[in-house]
MDAnalysis code that builds the backbone (N, CA, C; Angstrom):
import MDAnalysis as mda
import numpy as np

u = mda.Universe.empty(435, n_residues=145, atom_resindex=np.repeat(np.arange(145), 3), trajectory=True)
u.add_TopologyAttr("name", ["N", "CA", "C"] * 145)
u.add_TopologyAttr("resid", np.arange(1, 146))
u.add_TopologyAttr("resname", ["MET", "ARG", "MET", "ILE", "ILE", "LEU", "LEU", "ALA", "THR", "LEU", "ALA", "LEU", "ALA", "ILE", "PRO", "GLY", "LEU", "SER", "GLN", "ALA", "GLN", "GLY", "PRO", "ASN", "TRP", "ILE", "VAL", "ASP", "ALA", "LYS", "HIS", "LYS", "ALA", "GLU", "PRO", "PRO", "MET", "PRO", "THR", "GLY", "PRO", "LYS", "ALA", "TYR", "VAL", "GLY", "ALA", "TRP", "SER", "VAL", "GLY", "LYS", "ASP", "GLY", "GLU", "GLY", "ALA", "HIS", "VAL", "CYS", "THR", "VAL", "LYS", "PHE", "ASN", "ALA", "ALA", "GLY", "VAL", "ILE", "GLY", "GLY", "TYR", "GLN", "LEU", "VAL", "ALA", "THR", "LYS", "ALA", "CYS", "ALA", "LYS", "ALA", "VAL", "PRO", "ARG", "TRP", "LYS", "GLU", "LEU", "TYR", "ALA", "TRP", "ARG", "VAL", "ALA", "ASP", "ASN", "GLY", "ASP", "ILE", "VAL", "MET", "ALA", "ASP", "ALA", "THR", "ARG", "LYS", "SER", "VAL", "TYR", "VAL", "PHE", "HIS", "LYS", "LEU", "GLY", "ALA", "ASP", "GLY", "TRP", "ALA", "THR", "LYS", "GLY", "GLY", "ASP", "ARG", "ASP", "ARG", "LEU", "LEU", "LEU", "GLN", "ARG", "ALA", "THR", "LYS", "VAL", "GLY", "VAL", "SER", "LYS"])
u.atoms.positions = np.array([
    [26.522, 55.611, -12.830],
    [25.252, 54.918, -12.938],
    [24.832, 54.813, -14.394],
    [25.042, 55.894, -15.169],
    [24.676, 55.877, -16.591],
    [25.501, 54.832, -17.345],
    [26.744, 54.655, -16.911],
    [27.618, 53.677, -17.576],
    [27.071, 52.259, -17.377],
    [26.564, 51.972, -16.178],
    [26.004, 50.648, -15.893],
    [24.761, 50.421, -16.740],
    [23.906, 51.408, -16.846],
    [22.695, 51.270, -17.659],
    [23.063, 51.079, -19.121],
    [24.070, 51.820, -19.604],
    [24.505, 51.693, -20.984],
    [25.058, 50.296, -21.253],
    [25.878, 49.789, -20.335],
    [26.441, 48.448, -20.515],
    [25.354, 47.374, -20.471],
    [24.396, 47.537, -19.582],
    [23.295, 46.576, -19.506],
    [22.476, 46.589, -20.773],
    [22.222, 47.768, -21.335],
    [21.470, 47.878, -22.583],
    [22.217, 47.228, -23.728],
    [23.529, 47.446, -23.786],
    [24.338, 46.823, -24.840],
    [24.346, 45.302, -24.700],
    [24.428, 44.844, -23.473],
    [24.449, 43.399, -23.250],
    [23.164, 42.745, -23.725],
    [22.048, 43.417, -23.541],
    [20.773, 42.867, -23.998],
    [20.621, 42.970, -25.506],
    [21.255, 43.960, -26.108],
    [21.105, 44.176, -27.547],
    [21.981, 43.232, -28.370],
    [23.109, 42.803, -27.839],
    [24.023, 41.934, -28.583],
    [23.598, 40.489, -28.357],
    [23.222, 39.751, -29.423],
    [22.770, 38.368, -29.268],
    [23.848, 37.485, -28.631],
    [23.423, 36.666, -27.710],
    [24.324, 35.708, -27.075],
    [25.085, 36.263, -25.892],
    [25.276, 37.585, -25.825],
    [26.034, 38.172, -24.739],
    [25.248, 38.163, -23.433],
    [23.939, 38.274, -23.521],
    [23.119, 38.325, -22.316],
    [22.798, 36.948, -21.753],
    [23.117, 35.894, -22.480],
    [22.810, 34.556, -21.993],
    [23.838, 34.130, -20.958],
    [23.361, 33.577, -19.879],
    [24.248, 33.132, -18.803],
    [25.092, 31.965, -19.280],
    [26.343, 31.967, -18.874],
    [27.212, 30.845, -19.182],
    [27.087, 29.852, -18.040],
    [26.936, 28.592, -18.338],
    [26.817, 27.578, -17.298],
    [25.657, 26.659, -17.597],
    [25.234, 25.882, -16.586],
    [24.155, 24.914, -16.797],
    [22.876, 25.588, -17.259],
    [22.148, 24.914, -18.118],
    [20.931, 25.495, -18.668],
    [19.798, 25.576, -17.662],
    [19.952, 25.027, -16.476],
    [18.876, 25.069, -15.497],
    [18.954, 26.288, -14.586],
    [20.003, 27.121, -14.718],
    [20.096, 28.329, -13.911],
    [19.243, 29.408, -14.570],
    [18.307, 29.949, -13.833],
    [17.412, 30.966, -14.364],
    [18.080, 32.329, -14.259],
    [18.501, 32.776, -13.103],
    [19.275, 33.980, -12.882],
    [19.943, 33.865, -11.518],
    [20.700, 34.891, -11.143],
    [21.459, 34.813, -9.901],
    [20.560, 34.727, -8.668],
    [19.390, 35.359, -8.699],
    [18.501, 35.352, -7.541],
    [17.602, 34.129, -7.492],
    [17.152, 33.629, -8.632],
    [16.182, 32.542, -8.695],
    [16.773, 31.379, -9.472],
    [17.204, 30.389, -8.761],
    [17.760, 29.205, -9.417],
    [16.719, 28.110, -9.435],
    [16.530, 27.533, -10.588],
    [15.624, 26.389, -10.705],
    [16.368, 25.153, -10.221],
    [15.633, 24.125, -9.863],
    [16.236, 22.865, -9.465],
    [16.884, 22.222, -10.690],
    [18.022, 21.535, -10.511],
    [18.608, 20.825, -11.647],
    [17.658, 19.729, -12.105],
    [17.723, 19.375, -13.379],
    [16.825, 18.318, -13.857],
    [17.115, 17.002, -13.152],
    [16.084, 16.161, -13.035],
    [16.265, 14.850, -12.417],
    [17.257, 14.048, -13.254],
    [18.167, 13.360, -12.588],
    [19.102, 12.542, -13.352],
    [18.366, 11.395, -14.042],
    [18.895, 10.996, -15.144],
    [18.309, 9.866, -15.860],
    [19.334, 8.748, -15.905],
    [18.888, 7.581, -16.240],
    [19.782, 6.444, -16.306],
    [20.189, 5.977, -14.925],
    [21.302, 5.267, -14.825],
    [21.717, 4.677, -13.551],
    [21.912, 5.687, -12.422],
    [22.338, 6.907, -12.716],
    [22.552, 7.897, -11.652],
    [21.289, 8.130, -10.828],
    [20.148, 7.985, -11.436],
    [18.886, 8.203, -10.729],
    [18.642, 7.136, -9.660],
    [19.355, 6.023, -9.724],
    [19.134, 4.905, -8.805],
    [20.194, 4.804, -7.711],
    [21.259, 5.573, -7.797],
    [22.345, 5.505, -6.822],
    [21.827, 5.911, -5.446],
    [22.207, 5.143, -4.427],
    [21.823, 5.452, -3.056],
    [21.382, 4.214, -2.303],
    [20.782, 4.445, -1.150],
    [20.357, 3.349, -0.271],
    [18.952, 2.872, -0.632],
    [18.784, 1.560, -0.634],
    [17.509, 0.917, -0.935],
    [17.213, -0.105, 0.153],
    [15.947, -0.279, 0.471],
    [15.575, -1.335, 1.406],
    [15.038, -2.499, 0.586],
    [15.417, -3.697, 0.993],
    [14.992, -4.900, 0.284],
    [14.643, -5.964, 1.313],
    [13.622, -6.729, 1.007],
    [13.224, -7.812, 1.890],
    [12.041, -8.561, 1.316],
    [11.700, -9.667, 1.964],
    [10.570, -10.465, 1.505],
    [9.266, -9.729, 1.729],
    [8.302, -10.062, 0.905],
    [6.967, -9.489, 1.013],
    [6.277, -10.130, 2.202],
    [5.584, -9.359, 2.991],
    [4.831, -9.911, 4.114],
    [5.098, -9.175, 5.404],
    [4.099, -9.162, 6.238],
    [4.197, -8.484, 7.518],
    [5.209, -9.190, 8.407],
    [6.081, -8.411, 9.026],
    [7.084, -8.953, 9.931],
    [8.305, -9.538, 9.250],
    [8.387, -9.435, 7.938],
    [9.537, -9.975, 7.217],
    [10.782, -9.136, 7.498],
    [11.933, -9.787, 7.484],
    [13.197, -9.082, 7.671],
    [13.445, -8.179, 6.468],
    [14.013, -7.022, 6.742],
    [14.348, -6.045, 5.705],
    [15.777, -5.594, 5.946],
    [16.517, -5.329, 4.882],
    [17.867, -4.798, 5.037],
    [18.080, -3.668, 4.033],
    [19.158, -2.957, 4.228],
    [19.491, -1.860, 3.329],
    [20.671, -2.262, 2.461],
    [20.519, -2.070, 1.172],
    [21.614, -2.263, 0.224],
    [21.935, -0.900, -0.369],
    [23.145, -0.755, -0.849],
    [23.537, 0.519, -1.432],
    [23.915, 0.320, -2.888],
    [23.276, 1.099, -3.750],
    [23.610, 1.109, -5.171],
    [24.642, 2.210, -5.371],
    [25.877, 1.825, -5.658],
    [26.943, 2.794, -5.906],
    [27.105, 3.041, -7.395],
    [27.771, 4.128, -7.758],
    [27.970, 4.490, -9.157],
    [29.239, 3.880, -9.750],
    [30.071, 3.273, -8.927],
    [31.314, 2.683, -9.419],
    [31.009, 1.493, -10.319],
    [31.622, 1.478, -11.494],
    [31.417, 0.383, -12.428],
    [32.136, -0.884, -11.991],
    [31.459, -2.014, -12.120],
    [32.030, -3.330, -11.826],
    [31.536, -4.296, -12.901],
    [32.046, -5.507, -12.870],
    [31.570, -6.522, -13.805],
    [30.072, -6.710, -13.595],
    [29.309, -6.603, -14.632],
    [27.872, -6.824, -14.547],
    [27.053, -5.581, -14.278],
    [27.690, -4.418, -14.165],
    [26.932, -3.188, -13.948],
    [27.643, -2.221, -13.033],
    [27.020, -1.954, -11.874],
    [27.541, -1.005, -10.908],
    [27.638, -1.680, -9.548],
    [28.509, -1.148, -8.702],
    [28.780, -1.756, -7.402],
    [27.532, -1.802, -6.523],
    [27.293, -2.970, -5.963],
    [26.198, -3.209, -5.028],
    [26.807, -3.594, -3.693],
    [26.446, -2.885, -2.635],
    [26.958, -3.191, -1.307],
    [25.800, -3.718, -0.463],
    [25.946, -4.950, -0.001],
    [24.918, -5.581, 0.833],
    [25.574, -5.997, 2.144],
    [25.018, -5.564, 3.253],
    [25.591, -5.873, 4.563],
    [25.225, -7.291, 5.010],
    [25.850, -7.730, 6.096],
    [25.559, -9.057, 6.649],
    [24.118, -9.170, 7.122],
    [23.514, -8.042, 7.465],
    [22.111, -8.055, 7.904],
    [21.190, -8.577, 6.801],
    [21.656, -8.534, 5.579],
    [20.835, -9.004, 4.458],
    [20.699, -10.523, 4.409],
    [21.521, -11.253, 5.159],
    [21.442, -12.714, 5.157],
    [20.069, -13.204, 5.590],
    [19.435, -12.527, 6.546],
    [18.104, -12.910, 7.004],
    [17.004, -12.428, 6.067],
    [17.252, -11.331, 5.394],
    [16.208, -10.703, 4.586],
    [16.192, -11.158, 3.131],
    [17.360, -11.503, 2.603],
    [17.472, -11.793, 1.171],
    [18.148, -13.139, 0.946],
    [17.417, -14.116, 0.429],
    [18.065, -15.373, 0.069],
    [19.121, -15.097, -1.013],
    [20.178, -15.831, -0.989],
    [21.262, -15.694, -1.976],
    [21.999, -14.358, -1.859],
    [21.949, -13.720, -0.704],
    [22.564, -12.405, -0.558],
    [24.068, -12.442, -0.785],
    [24.711, -13.585, -0.476],
    [26.162, -13.687, -0.675],
    [26.550, -13.611, -2.147],
    [25.618, -13.901, -3.039],
    [25.892, -13.857, -4.472],
    [25.823, -12.443, -5.039],
    [25.177, -11.541, -4.342],
    [24.960, -10.200, -4.872],
    [26.270, -9.440, -5.011],
    [26.491, -8.885, -6.207],
    [27.745, -8.214, -6.507],
    [27.522, -6.901, -7.255],
    [26.561, -6.878, -8.157],
    [26.348, -5.707, -9.009],
    [24.864, -5.422, -9.168],
    [24.574, -4.222, -9.613],
    [23.204, -3.845, -9.968],
    [23.275, -3.135, -11.320],
    [22.162, -3.157, -12.013],
    [22.074, -2.449, -13.295],
    [20.606, -2.202, -13.616],
    [20.368, -1.321, -14.556],
    [19.022, -1.052, -15.036],
    [18.909, -1.717, -16.403],
    [17.959, -2.625, -16.546],
    [17.756, -3.333, -17.818],
    [17.144, -2.379, -18.851],
    [17.207, -2.763, -20.108],
    [16.652, -1.952, -21.194],
    [15.169, -1.646, -20.999],
    [14.448, -2.551, -20.365],
    [13.011, -2.344, -20.163],
    [12.702, -1.571, -18.878],
    [13.752, -1.138, -18.138],
    [13.560, -0.360, -16.920],
    [13.588, -1.167, -15.640],
    [13.677, -2.483, -15.722],
    [13.769, -3.314, -14.522],
    [15.107, -3.066, -13.821],
    [15.120, -3.241, -12.507],
    [16.360, -3.181, -11.740],
    [16.835, -4.612, -11.538],
    [18.077, -4.873, -11.904],
    [18.645, -6.214, -11.830],
    [19.771, -6.228, -10.799],
    [19.734, -7.197, -9.905],
    [20.852, -7.472, -9.003],
    [21.513, -8.729, -9.538],
    [22.827, -8.650, -9.761],
    [23.537, -9.743, -10.424],
    [24.704, -10.233, -9.582],
    [25.233, -11.400, -9.980],
    [26.413, -11.934, -9.320],
    [27.665, -11.479, -10.071],
    [28.824, -11.942, -9.645],
    [30.088, -11.505, -10.237],
    [30.305, -12.027, -11.657],
    [29.467, -12.948, -12.106],
    [29.587, -13.461, -13.471],
    [28.562, -12.818, -14.412],
    [27.916, -11.754, -13.970],
    [26.903, -11.003, -14.718],
    [25.539, -11.696, -14.763],
    [25.409, -12.837, -14.098],
    [24.145, -13.566, -14.098],
    [23.140, -12.869, -13.181],
    [21.934, -12.676, -13.676],
    [20.889, -12.036, -12.883],
    [20.503, -12.927, -11.705],
    [20.561, -12.383, -10.505],
    [20.129, -13.092, -9.310],
    [18.684, -12.711, -9.015],
    [18.396, -11.404, -9.067],
    [17.034, -10.894, -8.860],
    [16.721, -9.837, -9.906],
    [15.505, -9.886, -10.430],
    [15.014, -8.878, -11.370],
    [13.778, -8.246, -10.741],
    [13.851, -6.944, -10.503],
    [12.755, -6.210, -9.875],
    [11.987, -5.426, -10.928],
    [10.675, -5.621, -10.954],
    [9.778, -4.933, -11.878],
    [9.105, -3.787, -11.137],
    [8.827, -2.715, -11.840],
    [8.204, -1.532, -11.249],
    [6.801, -1.830, -10.741],
    [6.516, -1.375, -9.517],
    [5.183, -1.477, -8.922],
    [4.726, -0.067, -8.568],
    [3.808, 0.487, -9.242],
    [3.308, 1.817, -8.901],
    [4.382, 2.870, -8.930],
    [4.260, 3.858, -8.035],
    [5.158, 5.002, -8.053],
    [6.492, 4.753, -7.358],
    [6.491, 4.021, -6.247],
    [7.704, 3.935, -5.435],
    [8.285, 2.546, -5.241],
    [7.588, 1.514, -5.632],
    [8.045, 0.181, -5.306],
    [8.480, -0.642, -6.495],
    [9.239, -1.669, -6.189],
    [9.729, -2.639, -7.160],
    [9.552, -4.007, -6.528],
    [9.354, -5.037, -7.322],
    [9.191, -6.382, -6.779],
    [9.660, -7.426, -7.783],
    [10.133, -8.553, -7.236],
    [10.451, -9.687, -8.090],
    [9.152, -10.434, -8.356],
    [9.168, -11.308, -9.340],
    [7.995, -12.139, -9.610],
    [7.933, -13.259, -8.587],
    [6.757, -13.823, -8.436],
    [6.602, -14.943, -7.518],
    [5.478, -14.710, -6.543],
    [5.211, -15.738, -5.761],
    [4.166, -15.651, -4.744],
    [4.597, -14.762, -3.596],
    [3.661, -14.471, -2.726],
    [3.933, -13.573, -1.609],
    [5.125, -14.007, -0.759],
    [5.276, -15.290, -0.534],
    [6.365, -15.763, 0.324],
    [7.722, -15.724, -0.357],
    [7.729, -15.790, -1.683],
    [8.987, -15.810, -2.421],
    [9.377, -14.442, -2.972],
    [8.427, -13.553, -3.086],
    [8.666, -12.262, -3.720],
    [9.487, -11.349, -2.812],
    [10.430, -10.620, -3.437],
    [11.194, -9.602, -2.728],
    [10.691, -8.230, -3.150],
    [10.658, -7.308, -2.196],
    [10.269, -5.933, -2.464],
    [11.494, -5.044, -2.343],
    [11.547, -4.006, -3.162],
    [12.656, -3.062, -3.179],
    [12.076, -1.658, -3.187],
    [12.635, -0.797, -2.327],
    [12.147, 0.568, -2.208],
    [13.276, 1.456, -1.725],
    [13.252, 2.724, -2.093],
    [14.252, 3.669, -1.580],
    [14.219, 3.621, -0.067],
    [15.380, 3.495, 0.568],
    [15.448, 3.382, 2.028],
    [14.933, 4.637, 2.694],
    [15.138, 5.787, 2.104],
    [14.677, 7.020, 2.728],
    [13.162, 7.103, 2.754],
    [12.489, 6.398, 1.861],
    [11.033, 6.423, 1.809],
    [10.429, 5.533, 2.882],
    [11.168, 4.544, 3.357],
    [10.609, 3.636, 4.353],
    [11.289, 3.771, 5.707],
    [12.330, 4.585, 5.784],
    [12.976, 4.836, 7.063],
    [13.769, 3.675, 7.609],
    [14.311, 2.839, 6.757],
    [15.074, 1.680, 7.203],
    [16.517, 2.100, 7.456],
    [17.083, 1.663, 8.541],
    [18.460, 2.021, 8.839],
    [19.328, 0.810, 9.183],
    [18.832, -0.378, 8.977],
    [19.604, -1.591, 9.306],
    [20.751, -1.757, 8.351],
])
C-alpha cells in the first residue's frame, strides 16, 4: 500500500507524468466529459427532413453523408422526395458555404438550393411561402419517410 502511495505522489510531483494521455475532453476514469461538438461539415452529417413551407406539404428525408463527391459531400435523396422537393433528381451533393448556409448542389457543383439559418433549429430557402423549402434535422421532427 505504501508503494502505491509513493508512486502516486511521484506521479503528481513530476510535471507531465500525471496528465492523462488521450483526448483532451477526458476528465478522469470515473467522470468523462462529453466530447466537444463537431465543427464544420461533420456537424451536419445525418438525416434531415426537407419539404415545402405550409401546412400539409409533403416532406421527405435526405441524408447528408461525409463521403466527398464533386461539389461537396454525398447527398442521398429517396424517390419520396419527388413530391416534396422540386428538382430533386438534380440533387447530388451538399456543402456548407463560407457564410454558414447549407447548399444542395447538382453534379456540376451548381447550387440547386441554398438554405439560410432560421432561429435555432431551422433552415429555409428564400422565396414566398409556396416556393420556400424548409430544412430541419429529421430527428427533431420525427420524419421517417
